[in-house]
C-alpha positions as CSV (number, residue, x, y, z in Angstrom):
1,X,-13.9,16.5,-0.3
2,X,-11.2,13.9,-2.6
3,X,-7.9,14.1,-2.6
4,X,-5.5,13.8,-5.8
5,X,-3.0,11.0,-4.7
6,X,0.5,12.3,-5.7
7,X,3.9,9.8,-6.4
8,X,5.0,11.3,-3.2
9,X,2.0,10.5,-0.7
10,X,1.3,7.4,-3.0
11,X,5.2,6.1,-1.8
12,X,4.8,7.8,1.4
13,X,1.3,5.7,1.9
14,X,2.8,2.5,0.8
15,X,5.7,3.0,2.5
16,X,3.9,3.0,5.5
17,X,0.8,0.5,6.2
18,X,3.2,-2.0,4.5
19,X,5.6,-1.8,7.3
20,X,2.6,-1.1,9.5
21,X,0.6,-4.0,8.5
22,X,4.6,-6.5,8.2
23,X,4.3,-5.7,11.9
24,X,0.8,-6.7,13.1
25,X,1.2,-9.9,10.3
26,X,4.3,-10.8,12.1
27,X,3.3,-10.1,16.0
28,X,0.1,-11.9,15.4
29,X,2.2,-14.9,13.4
30,X,-0.1,-14.3,10.7
31,X,1.2,-13.6,6.8
32,X,0.9,-10.2,5.6
33,X,-0.8,-10.7,2.2
34,X,-3.6,-11.2,4.2
35,X,-3.8,-7.5,4.9
36,X,-2.0,-6.3,2.5
37,X,-4.4,-6.9,0.1
38,X,-7.5,-5.7,1.9
39,X,-5.8,-2.5,2.8
40,X,-4.9,-2.4,-1.3
41,X,-8.4,-2.7,-2.1
42,X,-9.6,-0.2,1.5
43,X,-6.4,2.4,0.2
44,X,-7.2,2.1,-3.4
45,X,-9.4,3.8,-6.1
46,X,-11.4,1.8,-5.4
47,X,-12.3,3.4,-2.0
48,X,-10.5,5.8,-0.6
49,X,-8.7,6.3,-3.1
50,X,-5.9,7.5,-1.4
51,X,-2.7,5.4,-3.5
52,X,-3.5,5.2,-7.2
53,X,-0.3,2.9,-9.0
54,X,-0.8,4.9,-11.9
55,X,0.6,8.0,-10.6
56,X,4.3,5.1,-10.0
57,X,4.3,4.1,-13.7
58,X,6.3,1.1,-14.2
59,X,8.1,2.3,-10.3
60,X,5.0,0.2,-8.8
61,X,6.7,-3.0,-9.3
62,X,9.5,-1.9,-7.4
63,X,7.1,-1.1,-4.9
64,X,5.4,-4.2,-4.0
65,X,8.3,-5.9,-3.8
66,X,10.0,-4.0,-2.0
67,X,7.0,-4.5,0.2
68,X,6.4,-7.9,0.0
69,X,10.2,-9.3,0.9
């Protein structure tokens, strides 16, 4: 059963995994982008389709900049 991503689920999952992977990167003393990129591919429309950037419109860039700070 495929779950369609909504704005709320996209934001929630993005923030959750963004913070989680930032903490993992900090604990392992590794740049978080090494974990964020594969997670984005895995959670995105190519594999699990849990996160769909097109549901955010122009808010996508804002969300990315907040998670990478």
